[in-house]
MDAnalysis code that builds the backbone (N, CA, C; Angstrom):
import MDAnalysis as mda
import numpy as np

u = mda.Universe.empty(420, n_residues=140, atom_resindex=np.repeat(np.arange(140), 3), trajectory=True)
u.add_TopologyAttr("name", ["N", "CA", "C"] * 140)
u.add_TopologyAttr("resid", np.arange(1, 141))
u.add_TopologyAttr("resname", ["MET", "ARG", "GLU", "GLY", "TYR", "HIS", "PHE", "SER", "HIS", "LYS", "ILE", "ARG", "VAL", "ARG", "TYR", "THR", "GLU", "ILE", "ASP", "GLY", "GLN", "MET", "ILE", "VAL", "MET", "ASN", "SER", "SER", "TYR", "LEU", "ASN", "TYR", "ILE", "ILE", "VAL", "THR", "ASN", "THR", "GLU", "PHE", "PHE", "ARG", "HIS", "LEU", "GLY", "ILE", "ASN", "VAL", "THR", "ASN", "PHE", "GLU", "ASP", "SER", "GLN", "PHE", "ASP", "ILE", "ALA", "LEU", "VAL", "THR", "SER", "TYR", "LEU", "GLU", "PHE", "LYS", "SER", "PRO", "ALA", "PHE", "PHE", "ASP", "ASP", "VAL", "ILE", "GLU", "CYS", "ASN", "LEU", "ARG", "ILE", "ALA", "GLU", "ILE", "GLY", "ASN", "LYS", "SER", "TYR", "LYS", "ALA", "GLU", "TYR", "ALA", "PHE", "VAL", "ARG", "GLU", "ALA", "THR", "GLY", "GLU", "ILE", "LEU", "PHE", "THR", "ALA", "GLN", "ASN", "THR", "TYR", "ALA", "CYS", "PHE", "ASN", "PRO", "ILE", "LEU", "LYS", "LYS", "SER", "ILE", "PRO", "ILE", "PRO", "ASP", "TYR", "VAL", "LYS", "GLU", "LYS", "PHE", "ARG", "ALA", "LEU", "GLN", "GLY", "ASN"])
u.atoms.positions = np.array([
    [-10.252, -11.530, 0.597],
    [-9.497, -10.283, 1.362],
    [-8.926, -10.876, 2.699],
    [-8.087, -10.618, 3.497],
    [-7.615, -11.348, 4.681],
    [-8.561, -10.329, 5.571],
    [-9.305, -11.029, 6.730],
    [-9.994, -10.510, 7.530],
    [-9.167, -8.855, 8.437],
    [-10.080, -8.327, 8.518],
    [-9.389, -7.210, 9.082],
    [-8.921, -5.986, 8.250],
    [-9.029, -6.081, 6.708],
    [-8.354, -5.341, 5.820],
    [-9.417, -4.924, 5.294],
    [-9.473, -3.627, 4.731],
    [-10.106, -2.812, 3.706],
    [-10.080, -2.749, 2.387],
    [-8.709, -3.413, 1.763],
    [-8.405, -3.433, 0.415],
    [-7.736, -4.536, -0.095],
    [-7.648, -5.543, -1.276],
    [-6.876, -6.255, -1.464],
    [-7.095, -6.285, -3.075],
    [-5.811, -6.785, -3.290],
    [-5.908, -7.320, -5.069],
    [-4.385, -8.188, -4.963],
    [-4.470, -8.336, -6.659],
    [-3.470, -9.587, -6.597],
    [-2.437, -9.046, -7.586],
    [-1.212, -9.729, -7.374],
    [0.199, -9.519, -8.032],
    [0.620, -10.781, -8.173],
    [1.224, -11.184, -9.646],
    [2.152, -12.277, -9.969],
    [3.300, -12.087, -9.859],
    [4.196, -12.739, -9.254],
    [5.564, -12.705, -9.487],
    [6.309, -12.495, -10.976],
    [6.771, -11.621, -11.321],
    [7.460, -11.759, -12.274],
    [8.968, -11.963, -12.272],
    [9.373, -12.608, -13.380],
    [11.097, -12.971, -13.844],
    [12.027, -11.850, -13.185],
    [11.668, -10.779, -13.709],
    [12.367, -9.707, -13.657],
    [12.720, -9.379, -11.691],
    [11.357, -9.784, -11.374],
    [11.525, -9.337, -9.420],
    [12.076, -10.343, -8.623],
    [12.588, -11.470, -9.178],
    [13.704, -12.611, -8.306],
    [15.083, -12.323, -8.425],
    [15.973, -12.968, -7.572],
    [17.163, -12.516, -7.498],
    [17.812, -13.926, -7.659],
    [19.055, -13.925, -7.426],
    [19.977, -15.353, -7.657],
    [19.652, -16.170, -6.841],
    [19.206, -16.516, -5.602],
    [18.508, -17.331, -5.129],
    [17.226, -17.840, -5.493],
    [16.380, -17.190, -6.789],
    [15.291, -17.596, -7.552],
    [13.912, -17.097, -6.435],
    [14.241, -16.215, -5.341],
    [13.100, -15.642, -4.652],
    [12.515, -14.087, -5.135],
    [12.088, -13.447, -4.594],
    [11.723, -12.426, -4.846],
    [12.529, -11.184, -3.961],
    [13.393, -10.104, -4.722],
    [14.437, -9.414, -4.353],
    [13.497, -8.586, -3.193],
    [14.258, -8.125, -2.251],
    [13.855, -7.545, -1.083],
    [13.274, -6.255, -1.480],
    [14.105, -5.544, -2.472],
    [13.374, -4.135, -2.935],
    [11.807, -4.588, -4.051],
    [11.681, -5.715, -4.491],
    [10.446, -5.678, -5.056],
    [9.519, -5.422, -4.050],
    [9.621, -6.085, -2.659],
    [8.324, -6.014, -1.652],
    [7.876, -4.388, -1.948],
    [8.987, -3.421, -1.719],
    [8.534, -2.102, -1.902],
    [7.536, -1.498, -3.191],
    [8.285, -2.071, -4.317],
    [7.271, -1.930, -5.232],
    [5.723, -2.538, -5.441],
    [5.518, -3.514, -4.718],
    [4.272, -4.357, -4.484],
    [3.564, -3.565, -3.320],
    [4.290, -2.450, -2.525],
    [3.301, -1.800, -1.667],
    [3.214, -0.678, -2.564],
    [3.826, -0.011, -3.432],
    [3.515, 1.014, -4.470],
    [2.236, 0.829, -4.822],
    [2.566, -0.579, -5.828],
    [1.217, -0.814, -6.626],
    [-0.334, -1.055, -5.815],
    [-0.253, -1.655, -4.617],
    [-0.903, -1.983, -3.528],
    [-1.639, -0.725, -3.539],
    [-1.113, 0.597, -3.050],
    [-1.424, 1.965, -2.726],
    [-2.061, 2.588, -3.872],
    [-1.554, 2.689, -4.896],
    [-2.142, 2.610, -6.406],
    [-3.401, 2.274, -6.554],
    [-3.561, 1.040, -6.302],
    [-4.920, 0.159, -6.936],
    [-5.779, 0.700, -5.827],
    [-5.251, 0.955, -4.544],
    [-6.220, 1.216, -3.423],
    [-6.791, 2.609, -3.724],
    [-5.993, 3.782, -4.059],
    [-6.632, 5.006, -4.432],
    [-7.571, 4.966, -5.529],
    [-7.186, 4.097, -6.332],
    [-7.992, 4.181, -7.722],
    [-9.639, 3.376, -7.099],
    [-9.417, 2.347, -6.124],
    [-10.641, 1.347, -5.916],
    [-11.596, 2.931, -4.974],
    [-10.654, 3.398, -4.385],
    [-11.290, 5.036, -3.529],
    [-11.740, 5.799, -4.496],
    [-11.633, 5.788, -5.690],
    [-11.934, 6.918, -6.566],
    [-11.373, 8.075, -6.512],
    [-10.161, 7.933, -6.202],
    [-9.126, 9.608, -5.996],
    [-8.321, 9.207, -7.058],
    [-8.369, 10.414, -7.890],
    [-7.190, 10.668, -8.881],
    [-5.861, 10.177, -8.625],
    [-5.695, 9.013, -9.057],
    [-4.078, 8.626, -9.253],
    [-3.331, 8.803, -10.325],
    [-3.529, 9.645, -11.374],
    [-2.872, 9.883, -12.539],
    [-2.635, 11.398, -12.693],
    [-3.095, 11.979, -12.021],
    [-3.150, 13.543, -11.964],
    [-2.715, 14.461, -10.419],
    [-2.141, 13.957, -9.652],
    [-2.242, 14.439, -7.982],
    [-2.295, 16.253, -8.262],
    [-1.528, 16.816, -9.323],
    [-1.242, 18.246, -9.040],
    [-2.711, 18.798, -9.417],
    [-3.715, 18.057, -10.435],
    [-5.500, 18.344, -10.448],
    [-5.870, 18.558, -8.906],
    [-6.035, 17.252, -7.971],
    [-6.627, 17.318, -6.838],
    [-5.878, 18.172, -6.066],
    [-4.569, 18.773, -6.317],
    [-3.551, 19.607, -5.079],
    [-3.509, 18.380, -3.883],
    [-3.393, 16.943, -4.106],
    [-3.000, 16.266, -3.142],
    [-2.481, 14.936, -3.354],
    [-1.215, 14.855, -2.842],
    [-0.162, 13.705, -2.928],
    [0.267, 12.989, -1.311],
    [0.853, 12.014, -1.643],
    [1.662, 11.335, -0.247],
    [2.767, 11.022, -0.442],
    [3.507, 11.547, 0.811],
    [4.876, 10.763, 0.227],
    [5.195, 9.731, 1.754],
    [6.246, 8.979, 1.638],
    [6.333, 7.909, 2.538],
    [7.452, 8.450, 3.529],
    [6.960, 8.396, 4.687],
    [7.782, 8.905, 5.710],
    [8.513, 7.803, 6.676],
    [7.666, 6.732, 7.095],
    [8.695, 5.888, 7.317],
    [8.233, 4.646, 6.709],
    [8.663, 3.232, 6.974],
    [8.587, 2.100, 6.517],
    [8.906, 0.691, 7.057],
    [7.908, -0.009, 7.836],
    [8.538, -1.126, 8.494],
    [8.126, -2.680, 7.743],
    [8.938, -3.057, 7.162],
    [8.836, -4.667, 6.784],
    [9.389, -5.481, 7.043],
    [8.587, -6.609, 7.527],
    [8.802, -8.066, 8.349],
    [8.519, -8.980, 7.267],
    [9.852, -9.928, 6.963],
    [10.011, -10.667, 6.174],
    [9.173, -12.416, 6.686],
    [8.634, -13.045, 6.623],
    [8.239, -14.229, 7.168],
    [8.809, -15.583, 6.405],
    [8.213, -15.060, 5.161],
    [8.916, -16.291, 4.193],
    [9.025, -15.852, 2.797],
    [9.583, -16.517, 1.837],
    [9.752, -16.105, 0.621],
    [8.995, -16.360, -0.297],
    [8.660, -15.583, -1.200],
    [8.149, -15.576, -2.476],
    [9.011, -16.080, -3.813],
    [8.135, -16.744, -4.474],
    [9.051, -17.211, -5.718],
    [8.433, -16.711, -7.374],
    [9.372, -17.087, -7.861],
    [8.513, -16.800, -9.550],
    [7.381, -17.302, -9.453],
    [6.498, -16.825, -10.667],
    [4.972, -17.112, -10.597],
    [4.043, -17.383, -9.616],
    [4.282, -17.234, -8.275],
    [3.574, -17.083, -7.100],
    [2.507, -16.126, -7.510],
    [1.161, -16.265, -6.901],
    [0.256, -14.964, -6.914],
    [0.033, -14.582, -5.471],
    [0.339, -13.462, -5.698],
    [0.581, -12.476, -4.173],
    [-0.822, -11.926, -3.689],
    [-1.635, -12.135, -2.854],
    [-2.676, -11.557, -2.442],
    [-2.130, -10.236, -1.466],
    [-2.452, -9.075, -1.803],
    [-1.675, -7.675, -1.293],
    [-2.871, -7.295, -0.443],
    [-3.038, -7.054, 0.929],
    [-4.039, -6.372, 1.829],
    [-3.475, -5.205, 2.485],
    [-4.321, -4.309, 2.595],
    [-4.030, -3.131, 3.255],
    [-5.367, -2.806, 3.803],
    [-4.688, -2.020, 5.087],
    [-5.772, -1.420, 6.061],
    [-5.570, -0.116, 6.305],
    [-6.439, 0.997, 6.821],
    [-6.025, 2.293, 7.402],
    [-5.912, 2.204, 8.776],
    [-4.652, 1.962, 9.406],
    [-4.578, 2.190, 10.797],
    [-4.811, 2.871, 11.519],
    [-4.550, 4.118, 11.276],
    [-4.314, 5.526, 11.982],
    [-4.533, 6.477, 10.936],
    [-5.591, 7.695, 11.472],
    [-5.707, 8.787, 10.570],
    [-5.348, 9.902, 11.572],
    [-4.374, 10.449, 10.709],
    [-4.099, 11.882, 11.560],
    [-4.272, 13.120, 11.232],
    [-3.764, 14.487, 11.420],
    [-4.175, 15.595, 10.805],
    [-3.332, 15.488, 9.334],
    [-1.954, 15.365, 9.292],
    [-1.913, 15.643, 8.287],
    [-0.868, 14.306, 7.722],
    [-1.183, 13.307, 8.376],
    [-0.514, 12.055, 8.012],
    [-1.378, 10.566, 8.381],
    [-1.193, 9.404, 7.814],
    [-1.998, 7.982, 8.349],
    [-0.903, 7.192, 8.118],
    [-1.210, 6.055, 8.758],
    [-0.699, 4.771, 8.614],
    [-1.395, 3.757, 8.232],
    [-0.722, 3.112, 7.205],
    [-1.155, 1.794, 6.418],
    [-0.483, 0.641, 6.969],
    [-1.272, -0.338, 7.329],
    [-0.739, -1.800, 7.349],
    [-1.171, -2.429, 6.273],
    [-0.013, -3.443, 6.219],
    [-0.375, -4.678, 4.720],
    [-0.041, -5.904, 5.452],
    [-0.359, -6.628, 4.816],
    [-0.152, -7.955, 4.578],
    [-0.116, -8.867, 3.567],
    [0.994, -9.549, 2.896],
    [0.930, -10.055, 1.865],
    [1.305, -11.603, 1.651],
    [0.244, -12.085, 1.190],
    [-0.006, -13.768, 1.356],
    [0.088, -14.472, -0.122],
    [0.569, -15.580, 0.218],
    [0.996, -16.123, -0.812],
    [-0.719, -17.069, -1.102],
    [-1.509, -16.705, -2.398],
    [-2.846, -17.352, -2.904],
    [-2.856, -18.722, -2.639],
    [-2.136, -19.188, -2.724],
    [-1.845, -20.887, -2.983],
    [-2.252, -21.515, -1.821],
    [-1.349, -21.008, -0.793],
    [-1.447, -21.477, 0.658],
    [-2.376, -20.763, 1.698],
    [-2.569, -19.504, 1.693],
    [-2.712, -18.522, 2.676],
    [-1.767, -17.862, 3.066],
    [-0.362, -18.447, 3.064],
    [0.762, -18.381, 3.892],
    [1.273, -16.978, 3.755],
    [1.647, -16.505, 5.340],
    [1.884, -14.636, 4.943],
    [3.428, -14.293, 4.570],
    [3.544, -13.945, 3.477],
    [5.052, -13.622, 3.320],
    [5.838, -12.437, 3.774],
    [4.877, -11.672, 3.853],
    [6.052, -10.172, 4.988],
    [4.449, -9.667, 4.893],
    [4.737, -8.869, 6.058],
    [3.748, -7.658, 6.651],
    [4.649, -6.215, 6.524],
    [3.790, -5.139, 6.420],
    [4.648, -4.052, 6.551],
    [3.549, -2.819, 7.095],
    [4.226, -1.595, 7.723],
    [3.473, -0.465, 8.389],
    [4.306, 0.436, 7.632],
    [3.516, 1.666, 7.060],
    [4.143, 2.735, 6.648],
    [3.311, 4.217, 7.100],
    [3.726, 4.638, 7.257],
    [3.141, 6.072, 7.580],
    [3.506, 7.170, 6.425],
    [2.545, 7.873, 5.820],
    [2.559, 8.623, 4.687],
    [2.007, 9.781, 5.474],
    [2.625, 11.006, 4.732],
    [2.338, 12.702, 4.823],
    [1.687, 12.997, 3.808],
    [0.494, 13.917, 3.811],
    [0.121, 14.423, 2.612],
    [0.493, 15.809, 2.266],
    [0.813, 15.890, 0.916],
    [1.360, 17.601, 0.819],
    [0.599, 17.903, -0.757],
    [0.904, 19.073, -0.767],
    [0.358, 20.320, -2.300],
    [1.512, 19.855, -2.990],
    [1.233, 19.097, -4.244],
    [2.545, 19.059, -5.060],
    [2.927, 20.104, -5.616],
    [1.893, 20.741, -5.976],
    [2.179, 22.430, -6.434],
    [3.405, 23.503, -5.608],
    [2.617, 23.474, -4.556],
    [3.190, 24.428, -3.139],
    [4.661, 23.575, -2.520],
    [4.471, 22.392, -2.900],
    [5.595, 21.406, -2.367],
    [5.649, 21.832, -0.597],
    [4.645, 21.778, 0.059],
    [4.139, 21.783, 1.784],
    [3.270, 20.587, 1.980],
    [3.662, 20.580, 3.156],
    [2.930, 19.499, 3.938],
    [1.068, 20.153, 3.797],
    [0.102, 19.133, 4.074],
    [-1.130, 19.727, 4.153],
    [-1.850, 19.161, 4.895],
    [-3.214, 19.202, 5.416],
    [-3.710, 18.412, 5.841],
    [-4.519, 17.558, 5.382],
    [-4.631, 16.259, 5.686],
    [-5.433, 15.419, 4.735],
    [-6.586, 15.765, 4.277],
    [-6.839, 15.941, 2.871],
    [-8.245, 16.851, 2.465],
    [-9.696, 15.621, 3.469],
    [-10.571, 16.656, 3.444],
    [-11.601, 16.124, 4.342],
    [-12.311, 14.946, 3.250],
    [-12.374, 15.126, 1.742],
    [-12.747, 13.898, 1.305],
    [-11.994, 12.679, 0.999],
    [-10.856, 12.502, 1.498],
    [-9.765, 11.308, 1.553],
    [-10.265, 10.818, 3.091],
    [-10.050, 11.675, 3.878],
    [-10.600, 11.166, 5.356],
    [-11.489, 10.689, 5.218],
    [-12.874, 11.043, 5.025],
    [-14.119, 10.362, 5.069],
    [-13.999, 9.324, 4.226],
    [-13.294, 8.971, 3.044],
    [-13.536, 7.739, 2.237],
    [-12.494, 6.579, 3.386],
    [-11.229, 6.958, 4.248],
    [-10.720, 6.366, 4.916],
    [-11.861, 5.684, 6.103],
    [-12.325, 6.710, 6.835],
    [-13.407, 6.610, 7.820],
    [-14.316, 5.440, 7.487],
    [-14.635, 5.555, 6.469],
    [-15.948, 4.537, 5.579],
    [-15.783, 3.084, 5.608],
    [-14.111, 3.001, 5.601],
    [-13.517, 2.091, 5.500],
    [-13.401, 1.296, 6.933],
    [-13.154, 2.273, 7.683],
    [-12.905, 1.944, 9.333],
    [-13.921, 1.284, 9.499],
    [-15.202, 1.891, 9.115],
    [-16.551, 1.852, 9.575],
    [-16.913, 2.956, 10.508],
    [-16.186, 3.939, 10.677],
    [-16.765, 5.141, 11.463],
    [-17.001, 6.120, 10.804],
])
């Protein structure tokens, strides 16, 4: 795990994620973020298979990606995530995706997510149990 990050997991680049230039397509990086989020919540013990039971879900509000170097077929990418800010109804996550073999940063991202109730279809405050898990990672 990269220093300063709260969670890390690995993804191997699959053939379907590359383009005619033989590099990972830009859209695939967004999928890597989604997979990283899913694994992150699973790691925290937060239900990722049935958000309706927990009456808590997240929606992407903003996403900023900065590409530094291409990833190639069969590369293993270390996906790092940290919770940068915790608000009342939203939080900001930061990501660093690194080629495992070299430690080279491939891209970084900053996303803001809003919390909502999937049954009522309206925004809600971040549940206390989620905030507590986020703060524990931050050391607060």
